[in-house]
Backbone as XML, in Angstrom:
<?xml version="1.0"?>
<chain id="A" units="angstrom">
  <residue number="1" name="MET">
    <atom name="N" x="15.543" y="-1.314" z="5.053"/>
    <atom name="CA" x="14.314" y="-0.022" z="4.624"/>
    <atom name="C" x="13.040" y="-1.364" z="4.183"/>
  </residue>
  <residue number="2" name="ILE">
    <atom name="N" x="11.994" y="-0.257" z="4.694"/>
    <atom name="CA" x="10.642" y="-1.255" z="4.165"/>
    <atom name="C" x="9.944" y="0.017" z="2.627"/>
  </residue>
  <residue number="3" name="CYS">
    <atom name="N" x="9.977" y="-1.215" z="1.585"/>
    <atom name="CA" x="9.403" y="-0.529" z="0.301"/>
    <atom name="C" x="8.173" y="-0.841" z="-0.176"/>
  </residue>
  <residue number="4" name="TYR">
    <atom name="N" x="7.428" y="0.121" z="-0.433"/>
    <atom name="CA" x="5.938" y="-0.129" z="-0.907"/>
    <atom name="C" x="5.872" y="-0.583" z="-2.305"/>
  </residue>
  <residue number="5" name="GLU">
    <atom name="N" x="6.946" y="-0.626" z="-2.967"/>
    <atom name="CA" x="7.252" y="-1.177" z="-4.237"/>
    <atom name="C" x="6.072" y="-1.855" z="-4.776"/>
  </residue>
  <residue number="6" name="PRO">
    <atom name="N" x="5.735" y="-3.359" z="-4.302"/>
    <atom name="CA" x="4.711" y="-3.857" z="-4.683"/>
    <atom name="C" x="3.441" y="-3.686" z="-4.585"/>
  </residue>
  <residue number="7" name="PHE">
    <atom name="N" x="3.113" y="-2.490" z="-3.354"/>
    <atom name="CA" x="1.381" y="-2.221" z="-3.260"/>
    <atom name="C" x="1.038" y="-1.666" z="-4.816"/>
  </residue>
  <residue number="8" name="TYR">
    <atom name="N" x="1.851" y="-1.078" z="-5.397"/>
    <atom name="CA" x="1.663" y="-0.435" z="-6.623"/>
    <atom name="C" x="1.302" y="-1.525" z="-7.354"/>
  </residue>
  <residue number="9" name="ASN">
    <atom name="N" x="2.254" y="-2.416" z="-7.742"/>
    <atom name="CA" x="2.351" y="-3.734" z="-8.698"/>
    <atom name="C" x="0.921" y="-4.313" z="-8.286"/>
  </residue>
  <residue number="10" name="THR">
    <atom name="N" x="0.350" y="-4.604" z="-6.858"/>
    <atom name="CA" x="-0.846" y="-5.117" z="-6.597"/>
    <atom name="C" x="-1.744" y="-4.511" z="-7.139"/>
  </residue>
  <residue number="11" name="LEU">
    <atom name="N" x="-1.763" y="-3.062" z="-7.121"/>
    <atom name="CA" x="-3.415" y="-2.168" z="-7.138"/>
    <atom name="C" x="-3.202" y="-2.210" z="-8.883"/>
  </residue>
  <residue number="12" name="LYS">
    <atom name="N" x="-2.198" y="-2.364" z="-9.665"/>
    <atom name="CA" x="-2.224" y="-2.434" z="-11.010"/>
    <atom name="C" x="-3.033" y="-4.047" z="-11.585"/>
  </residue>
  <residue number="13" name="LYS">
    <atom name="N" x="-2.428" y="-4.970" z="-10.819"/>
    <atom name="CA" x="-2.728" y="-6.372" z="-11.102"/>
    <atom name="C" x="-4.432" y="-6.603" z="-10.810"/>
  </residue>
  <residue number="14" name="LYS">
    <atom name="N" x="-5.281" y="-5.830" z="-9.451"/>
    <atom name="CA" x="-6.220" y="-6.278" z="-9.156"/>
    <atom name="C" x="-6.919" y="-4.685" z="-9.843"/>
  </residue>
  <residue number="15" name="GLY">
    <atom name="N" x="-6.585" y="-3.854" z="-11.232"/>
    <atom name="CA" x="-7.469" y="-3.060" z="-11.952"/>
    <atom name="C" x="-7.825" y="-1.689" z="-10.771"/>
  </residue>
  <residue number="16" name="ILE">
    <atom name="N" x="-7.324" y="-1.619" z="-9.658"/>
    <atom name="CA" x="-7.748" y="-0.819" z="-8.553"/>
    <atom name="C" x="-6.707" y="0.720" z="-8.793"/>
  </residue>
  <residue number="17" name="SER">
    <atom name="N" x="-7.364" y="1.675" z="-8.817"/>
    <atom name="CA" x="-6.859" y="2.973" z="-9.218"/>
    <atom name="C" x="-6.571" y="3.452" z="-7.547"/>
  </residue>
  <residue number="18" name="THR">
    <atom name="N" x="-5.696" y="4.052" z="-7.493"/>
    <atom name="CA" x="-5.731" y="5.191" z="-6.370"/>
    <atom name="C" x="-6.886" y="6.225" z="-6.309"/>
  </residue>
  <residue number="19" name="TYR">
    <atom name="N" x="-7.319" y="6.545" z="-7.047"/>
    <atom name="CA" x="-8.496" y="7.342" z="-7.229"/>
    <atom name="C" x="-9.765" y="6.693" z="-6.620"/>
  </residue>
  <residue number="20" name="LYS">
    <atom name="N" x="-10.047" y="5.454" z="-6.696"/>
    <atom name="CA" x="-10.788" y="4.306" z="-6.399"/>
    <atom name="C" x="-10.921" y="4.047" z="-4.819"/>
  </residue>
  <residue number="21" name="LEU">
    <atom name="N" x="-9.119" y="4.218" z="-4.370"/>
    <atom name="CA" x="-8.949" y="3.913" z="-3.121"/>
    <atom name="C" x="-9.381" y="5.137" z="-2.044"/>
  </residue>
  <residue number="22" name="ILE">
    <atom name="N" x="-9.280" y="6.441" z="-2.773"/>
    <atom name="CA" x="-9.675" y="7.248" z="-2.345"/>
    <atom name="C" x="-11.231" y="7.530" z="-2.129"/>
  </residue>
  <residue number="23" name="THR">
    <atom name="N" x="-11.991" y="7.318" z="-3.278"/>
    <atom name="CA" x="-12.834" y="7.632" z="-3.494"/>
    <atom name="C" x="-13.996" y="6.337" z="-2.485"/>
  </residue>
  <residue number="24" name="LYS">
    <atom name="N" x="-13.989" y="4.966" z="-2.985"/>
    <atom name="CA" x="-14.520" y="4.057" z="-2.169"/>
    <atom name="C" x="-14.581" y="3.755" z="-0.896"/>
  </residue>
  <residue number="25" name="TYR">
    <atom name="N" x="-12.774" y="3.694" z="-0.804"/>
    <atom name="CA" x="-12.624" y="3.473" z="0.407"/>
    <atom name="C" x="-11.770" y="4.114" z="1.232"/>
  </residue>
  <residue number="26" name="ASN">
    <atom name="N" x="-11.915" y="5.494" z="1.238"/>
    <atom name="CA" x="-11.805" y="6.135" z="2.051"/>
    <atom name="C" x="-9.950" y="6.497" z="2.724"/>
  </residue>
  <residue number="27" name="ILE">
    <atom name="N" x="-9.338" y="5.925" z="1.474"/>
    <atom name="CA" x="-8.032" y="6.247" z="2.002"/>
    <atom name="C" x="-7.639" y="7.582" z="1.511"/>
  </residue>
  <residue number="28" name="SER">
    <atom name="N" x="-6.890" y="8.210" z="2.365"/>
    <atom name="CA" x="-6.502" y="9.450" z="2.584"/>
    <atom name="C" x="-5.105" y="9.774" z="1.576"/>
  </residue>
  <residue number="29" name="ARG">
    <atom name="N" x="-5.413" y="10.787" z="0.815"/>
    <atom name="CA" x="-4.141" y="11.465" z="0.174"/>
    <atom name="C" x="-2.940" y="11.104" z="0.776"/>
  </residue>
  <residue number="30" name="GLY">
    <atom name="N" x="-2.868" y="11.533" z="1.796"/>
    <atom name="CA" x="-1.634" y="11.628" z="3.000"/>
    <atom name="C" x="-1.073" y="10.074" z="2.925"/>
  </residue>
  <residue number="31" name="LEU">
    <atom name="N" x="-1.685" y="9.145" z="3.038"/>
    <atom name="CA" x="-1.484" y="7.918" z="3.374"/>
    <atom name="C" x="-0.624" y="7.462" z="1.993"/>
  </residue>
  <residue number="32" name="LEU">
    <atom name="N" x="-1.456" y="7.628" z="0.644"/>
    <atom name="CA" x="-1.177" y="7.534" z="-0.655"/>
    <atom name="C" x="0.475" y="7.965" z="-0.570"/>
  </residue>
  <residue number="33" name="ASP">
    <atom name="N" x="1.047" y="9.125" z="-0.252"/>
    <atom name="CA" x="1.984" y="9.732" z="-0.252"/>
    <atom name="C" x="3.041" y="9.135" z="0.573"/>
  </residue>
  <residue number="34" name="ARG">
    <atom name="N" x="2.607" y="8.882" z="1.763"/>
    <atom name="CA" x="3.848" y="7.866" z="2.225"/>
    <atom name="C" x="4.014" y="6.475" z="1.940"/>
  </residue>
  <residue number="35" name="LEU">
    <atom name="N" x="2.957" y="6.200" z="1.124"/>
    <atom name="CA" x="3.381" y="4.900" z="0.467"/>
    <atom name="C" x="4.350" y="5.234" z="-0.670"/>
  </residue>
  <residue number="36" name="LYS">
    <atom name="N" x="4.140" y="5.943" z="-1.301"/>
    <atom name="CA" x="4.715" y="6.464" z="-2.278"/>
    <atom name="C" x="6.491" y="6.928" z="-2.225"/>
  </residue>
  <residue number="37" name="HIS">
    <atom name="N" x="6.587" y="7.545" z="-0.630"/>
    <atom name="CA" x="7.912" y="7.700" z="-0.568"/>
    <atom name="C" x="8.337" y="6.456" z="0.428"/>
  </residue>
  <residue number="38" name="ASN">
    <atom name="N" x="8.218" y="5.650" z="0.599"/>
    <atom name="CA" x="8.484" y="4.710" z="1.846"/>
    <atom name="C" x="8.610" y="5.032" z="2.938"/>
  </residue>
  <residue number="39" name="LYS">
    <atom name="N" x="7.626" y="5.885" z="3.423"/>
    <atom name="CA" x="7.644" y="6.401" z="5.079"/>
    <atom name="C" x="6.427" y="5.205" z="6.024"/>
  </residue>
  <residue number="40" name="PRO">
    <atom name="N" x="7.087" y="5.251" z="7.001"/>
    <atom name="CA" x="6.175" y="4.559" z="7.981"/>
    <atom name="C" x="4.550" y="4.336" z="7.698"/>
  </residue>
  <residue number="41" name="ILE">
    <atom name="N" x="4.306" y="3.291" z="7.891"/>
    <atom name="CA" x="2.633" y="3.228" z="8.271"/>
    <atom name="C" x="2.358" y="2.161" z="9.255"/>
  </residue>
  <residue number="42" name="THR">
    <atom name="N" x="1.154" y="2.317" z="9.824"/>
    <atom name="CA" x="0.591" y="1.519" z="10.992"/>
    <atom name="C" x="0.233" y="-0.133" z="10.534"/>
  </residue>
  <residue number="43" name="THR">
    <atom name="N" x="0.504" y="-1.036" z="11.477"/>
    <atom name="CA" x="0.344" y="-2.338" z="11.146"/>
    <atom name="C" x="-1.196" y="-2.106" z="11.264"/>
  </residue>
  <residue number="44" name="VAL">
    <atom name="N" x="-2.240" y="-1.420" z="11.763"/>
    <atom name="CA" x="-3.405" y="-1.373" z="11.113"/>
    <atom name="C" x="-4.007" y="-0.742" z="9.905"/>
  </residue>
  <residue number="45" name="THR">
    <atom name="N" x="-2.924" y="0.059" z="9.632"/>
    <atom name="CA" x="-3.077" y="0.722" z="8.232"/>
    <atom name="C" x="-2.872" y="-0.545" z="7.155"/>
  </residue>
  <residue number="46" name="LEU">
    <atom name="N" x="-1.749" y="-1.372" z="7.270"/>
    <atom name="CA" x="-1.426" y="-2.688" z="6.466"/>
    <atom name="C" x="-2.107" y="-3.274" z="6.457"/>
  </residue>
  <residue number="47" name="ASN">
    <atom name="N" x="-2.859" y="-3.801" z="7.578"/>
    <atom name="CA" x="-4.224" y="-4.715" z="7.640"/>
    <atom name="C" x="-5.664" y="-4.168" z="6.929"/>
  </residue>
  <residue number="48" name="ASP">
    <atom name="N" x="-5.764" y="-3.138" z="6.918"/>
    <atom name="CA" x="-7.089" y="-2.211" z="6.232"/>
    <atom name="C" x="-6.159" y="-2.918" z="4.372"/>
  </residue>
  <residue number="49" name="LEU">
    <atom name="N" x="-5.294" y="-2.337" z="4.333"/>
    <atom name="CA" x="-4.780" y="-2.381" z="2.767"/>
    <atom name="C" x="-5.046" y="-3.742" z="2.421"/>
  </residue>
  <residue number="50" name="CYS">
    <atom name="N" x="-4.535" y="-4.612" z="3.321"/>
    <atom name="CA" x="-4.650" y="-6.371" z="3.037"/>
    <atom name="C" x="-5.947" y="-6.751" z="2.529"/>
  </residue>
  <residue number="51" name="THR">
    <atom name="N" x="-6.843" y="-6.042" z="3.746"/>
    <atom name="CA" x="-8.126" y="-6.372" z="3.436"/>
    <atom name="C" x="-9.259" y="-5.664" z="1.853"/>
  </residue>
  <residue number="52" name="ILE">
    <atom name="N" x="-8.957" y="-4.566" z="2.019"/>
    <atom name="CA" x="-9.454" y="-4.047" z="0.821"/>
    <atom name="C" x="-8.606" y="-4.710" z="-0.438"/>
  </residue>
  <residue number="53" name="LEU">
    <atom name="N" x="-7.758" y="-4.876" z="-0.671"/>
    <atom name="CA" x="-6.863" y="-5.540" z="-2.025"/>
    <atom name="C" x="-6.903" y="-7.129" z="-1.658"/>
  </residue>
  <residue number="54" name="GLU">
    <atom name="N" x="-7.068" y="-7.929" z="-0.759"/>
    <atom name="CA" x="-7.510" y="-9.300" z="-0.676"/>
    <atom name="C" x="-5.995" y="-10.236" z="-0.937"/>
  </residue>
  <residue number="55" name="CYS">
    <atom name="N" x="-4.948" y="-9.376" z="-0.230"/>
    <atom name="CA" x="-4.017" y="-9.859" z="-0.684"/>
    <atom name="C" x="-3.012" y="-10.159" z="0.854"/>
  </residue>
  <residue number="56" name="ASN">
    <atom name="N" x="-1.963" y="-10.511" z="0.200"/>
    <atom name="CA" x="-0.749" y="-10.846" z="1.915"/>
    <atom name="C" x="-0.069" y="-9.456" z="2.146"/>
  </residue>
  <residue number="57" name="VAL">
    <atom name="N" x="0.509" y="-9.009" z="3.496"/>
    <atom name="CA" x="1.721" y="-8.403" z="3.618"/>
    <atom name="C" x="2.275" y="-8.350" z="2.182"/>
  </residue>
  <residue number="58" name="SER">
    <atom name="N" x="3.074" y="-9.095" z="1.946"/>
    <atom name="CA" x="4.365" y="-9.433" z="0.763"/>
    <atom name="C" x="3.764" y="-8.581" z="-0.288"/>
  </residue>
  <residue number="59" name="ASP">
    <atom name="N" x="2.076" y="-8.560" z="-0.554"/>
    <atom name="CA" x="1.828" y="-7.943" z="-1.974"/>
    <atom name="C" x="2.028" y="-6.644" z="-1.947"/>
  </residue>
  <residue number="60" name="ILE">
    <atom name="N" x="2.208" y="-5.897" z="-0.624"/>
    <atom name="CA" x="2.008" y="-4.504" z="-0.338"/>
    <atom name="C" x="3.465" y="-3.869" z="0.086"/>
  </residue>
  <residue number="61" name="MET">
    <atom name="N" x="4.398" y="-4.872" z="0.772"/>
    <atom name="CA" x="5.718" y="-4.348" z="0.907"/>
    <atom name="C" x="6.917" y="-5.273" z="1.259"/>
  </residue>
  <residue number="62" name="ILE">
    <atom name="N" x="8.226" y="-4.949" z="0.854"/>
    <atom name="CA" x="9.459" y="-5.798" z="1.163"/>
    <atom name="C" x="10.110" y="-4.912" z="1.932"/>
  </residue>
  <residue number="63" name="PHE">
    <atom name="N" x="11.084" y="-5.772" z="2.395"/>
    <atom name="CA" x="12.158" y="-5.408" z="2.978"/>
    <atom name="C" x="13.731" y="-5.572" z="1.954"/>
  </residue>
  <residue number="64" name="ILE">
    <atom name="N" x="14.471" y="-4.129" z="2.420"/>
    <atom name="CA" x="15.764" y="-4.471" z="1.474"/>
    <atom name="C" x="16.685" y="-3.894" z="2.528"/>
  </residue>
  <residue number="65" name="LYS">
    <atom name="N" x="17.237" y="-4.700" z="2.589"/>
    <atom name="CA" x="18.443" y="-4.349" z="3.746"/>
    <atom name="C" x="19.481" y="-3.251" z="3.297"/>
  </residue>
  <residue number="66" name="ASP">
    <atom name="N" x="19.425" y="-2.461" z="4.364"/>
    <atom name="CA" x="20.250" y="-0.743" z="3.958"/>
    <atom name="C" x="22.003" y="-1.356" z="3.903"/>
  </residue>
  <residue number="67" name="GLU">
    <atom name="N" x="22.550" y="-1.089" z="2.957"/>
    <atom name="CA" x="24.191" y="-1.265" z="2.759"/>
    <atom name="C" x="24.695" y="-0.367" z="3.594"/>
  </residue>
</chain>
């Protein structure tokens, strides 16, 4: 399972709120909901988030093996 918990930690470290992502970077509330509920996102979206946050993929998501 892909988990997006690191995304929220990265936001906090960078001092960026979800409100700022929505208003300044035009990130949709739907995307934020997908991240919150660990639903799939595209690699294009992942690339955009890495660019906005100036981070690596590992700062946005992690893989957790299903049991």
